[in-house]
N, C-alpha and C positions, 0 to 999 in steps of 0.2 A: 617530618611534616612541617610545612611552612605555616607561619601565623596568618590568620584570616584578617582581611580588612574589616572595618566597621560595616554595619548593615547598610548604611547609605553611601558607602564609598563607591565611586565610579571613576575610572581612569581609562587610559588606553589599554591597560593590562587587566582590568578587573570589571566585572559586573556583579555588584553586590559582593558576596564573599568569594565568588568564583573567579579564578585566575584564567584568563583567556590564553589559549595555546595557539590556535590557528583557525582560520575560516574554513568550514567544511562544506558549506552549501549556501546558495543565494538564489532568491526568487525576486519577483517584481515587488513584493510587499514586505519581505522579511529576509533575515540572514541567520544562518546557523553556525555556531562556533563550537569547536572542541574546547573544553575547559576542564579545569581541575578543581575539585572540591576539597579544600584542606581539612575541613571538619571531619569528613567521612573517608578521606584519603582514597578518592576514586575519581576517574575521569567521567565527565558528563557531557551532554550536548546542551547548548543554550540556544533557544529560538527567540529572536527579538525582532520587533517591527522596525522597519527602516524609517525611524521618526524624522530624519533629516530630509526625506524625499517624499513623504506622504502628507496629505492634508489631515487636519484634526479628525475629520469624519472617517477617513480611510484608516487612520491609526486606531480609532475606536472600534471599527469593524474587525481589524486584525486582532485586537485585544479581546473582543467579544468571542472570536473564534478560539483563542487560547483557552478561555474559561469554559467555553462549550466543550472543547476537546477534552479538557481535564475532567469535567463533570461526567462525560460519556465514557471515557476510556481510562480514567485514572485508577479505577479499581481492577483493571485487567492484569493478570499475571500468567503469561503464556510465553513459551520459548520462541514463538514465531510472531510475537507482537512487541514493538518497541515500548518499553515501560515509561510512563509519565510519572516523574517524581513530585513535581510541584509547579504552581504558577505563583509568581512573586511580583509584588509592587514594592519597589525600594524607595519610593518617594519621588523618583525621577521618571521612571518608566516601568512597564510591565514586561516580564519575560517568562518563558516556560523552561523548566529544567527537565531533561529527558535522559534516559539511558544512552550512554555513548556506544554506538555500534561501529566496529571497524568495517572497512569496505566502502562501498559507494552505492548509489541507487542502481537498480537494475537497468534503468534507462541509460545511465552513463556507461555502465558496463557493456551493454549491448551495442551502443553507438561506437565504442572502441573496438569491440571484437567482431561485430557483425552477427548474423543469425546464430543462435546457440545450437550446440550439439543436442541430439534427441534425448540422450540419457540425462544431460544436465537440465534440460527443460522439464522433463518429468519430475526430477528431484525438486526443482524450484516451485513448480505449480502445485505439487503434492503438499509441500510445506504451507503454501498459501491456503490450500483447502483446509488444513488442520486449524489454521488461524481463523478462517471464516466460520468453520463449524463452532469454534469456541465463542466468537462474538455473537453469532446467531443464537446460540444456546442462551446467551445472556441478554437476548432481546434487542440487539443493536444491528443496524445495517450500515456498512461502511460508506457506501455511495460514491467512492472515488478510487476504486481499485484500478491500478495501472502500473506499468514498470517504474515510473517515477516515484511511486509511493511504496516501493519494496526495496529494502536494504539488502545487499548481497555481498558476501565475502566468500568466494569460491574455495580458497585454501582452508578456511575454517568451517565450511559448510553452513554458514550463517544465512538464514533467510528470515526477514522480519518485516511484517506489514507496519506501516506508520501513517501518520497524518489523518486524524479523525475529525478534522475541522468542519466537514459538512455531513458527518454521520448523524444518525438520529435513531431514536427508539422505534421498534417495529410498529407499535400501536399509534405512533404520531402520523399526522398527515404532512408530508414533507413538501418543501418547495421543489418544483420540477426543473428549475433552471440552474441547478448547481451540479458540479461534477465536471468531467472532462469529456467533451462530446465524442471524441474518437472511440471511447470505450463504453458509451452509454447504451443501455438496453432499449428496445422499442417502446416499452411502457413509459419511459420518460416523456414521450411525445404523444401519448394517447391518454386523454383525460378520463376515459372509461376504464382504464386498467390501473391496478394498484402497484405501487412500488414495494417490493417485498425482498426477502433474502435471496430470491432467485435473480434479482437485479444484480447483486454482487457476483453471482455465478456467471452471468453473461459477460460482465466486465473482466472476470478472470479468464474466460474463454477468449475474449478479444485480446487480452494480454498474451495469452499462450500463442495465438495466431501471430502476433507481432514478434515474439521471441523466435518462433520457428521460421518465419518468412523474412523478417527484417522490414516488412511493410505493414502499414495500417490496414485493417480489414475494410475500411471505407475511406474514400478520399475526401478532400475538403470542398467538394462541389455538391451542394444539396445533401449534406451528410445525414441529416435527420430523415430525409425521404429514403435514402439508401438503407439506413438502418431498419426502417419500418417495412420496406418493400423489396429490397434486393439482397441477393446473397453475395458474400465476398468472392473475390477471385479464388477458385479452388487452390488449396495449399499445394497440391501436386502439380499445378501449373507453374508455381513459383519455386518449387523444390522437388524435382522429379523423383528423388529416391526416398521421399518421406514414407515411413510405414503407415499403412492404412489405419492401424489402431490409433495413431495420433491424430489423423484426419478425423476419425469418428469421434474421438473425445472432444476435440475442438468444436466440431460442428454441433454436437449435442449440447455443449455448454452455451453455444451461441444461437440456439434455436429461437426463432421469433416468438413462438407461443410458449406460455408457461408449462403446459402439459408435456411438451416435447423436450424440455430442458431437464437436466439433472434436478431432482427434487430436493437435494440437500448437498452441502459441500462434502459430507462424509461419503455420500454415494459416489460422487466424482472421485474422491480420494481412493476408494476401494477399486474403482475401475482403473485408476492409474497404477495402483499396486499390482493388479493382475497383469497390466500391460508391461510394467517394468520387469516382473518375474518371467514373462514370456520372451521379451525382446532382449533383456540384459540379465540373464539368470545369475551371473557372477558378480553383479553390481553390489557395492556396499553403500551406495548413496542413500537408499531409501530404507530407513530404519523405522519399523512400525511396531516396535515392542511396547510402546506406551500409547497405543492407538486411542485417539479421541477422548483422552481423559480431560474432563472439565472440572474446574474447581471454583 
């Protein structure tokens, strides 16, 4: 075990006590590193604002999201959710310490591989359903479910939802202009409708559509209008051999009206289990022995 630097140490190789190993992700406002924690002898992920590229106001917004995310999701302990360990201010900047997850985002994986196989898609979306059932049980709506916020390692069977930066408690009245428009539900754009746990189910259905087809369910022309009023191109027009069961699951998850949608993530998970057992009876990907246990 290597010796740790002082609490305020910062160099090209360290953030606080954490030894940086490699850059594992980068966005417009932040960067994620794989790092080593010498105190606890484990790999972690470090999320840090791009201080050199952002205004003070933007940095404050990113840091506020760090603390919001930690307050919302820091207590979660679930095999399909990335664990948040800490948010730290070391006197120079703020950063978030998270569980290190091998693999890459589902968005990156899909862009490299193209549309996913049907069995693989069922496995991934089923695990996401279990994660959503857990956070909804704990009174939280994620608000930004999409392939870019799902970590995936196919060889190890790892599927983990991440990034709770815009999530909120179910009883709160949320801002309606947050999230990723390509996966947003119709209620985002209708002031007379509530944003609920069913909003996450719509986004998961939109993600499933993307994994199966390689296409976004709605294009970038008047996207909000399409989401509220139009149906996506039928999946079987984009992939002619797709099983009808997968078309039905995706369509129900993406139903415009709340009453036509799955009423819970566990209901969607059960439907996927039935479909997996019917289409792939010999599959070992979907293990349901610990079904929907919440702690």
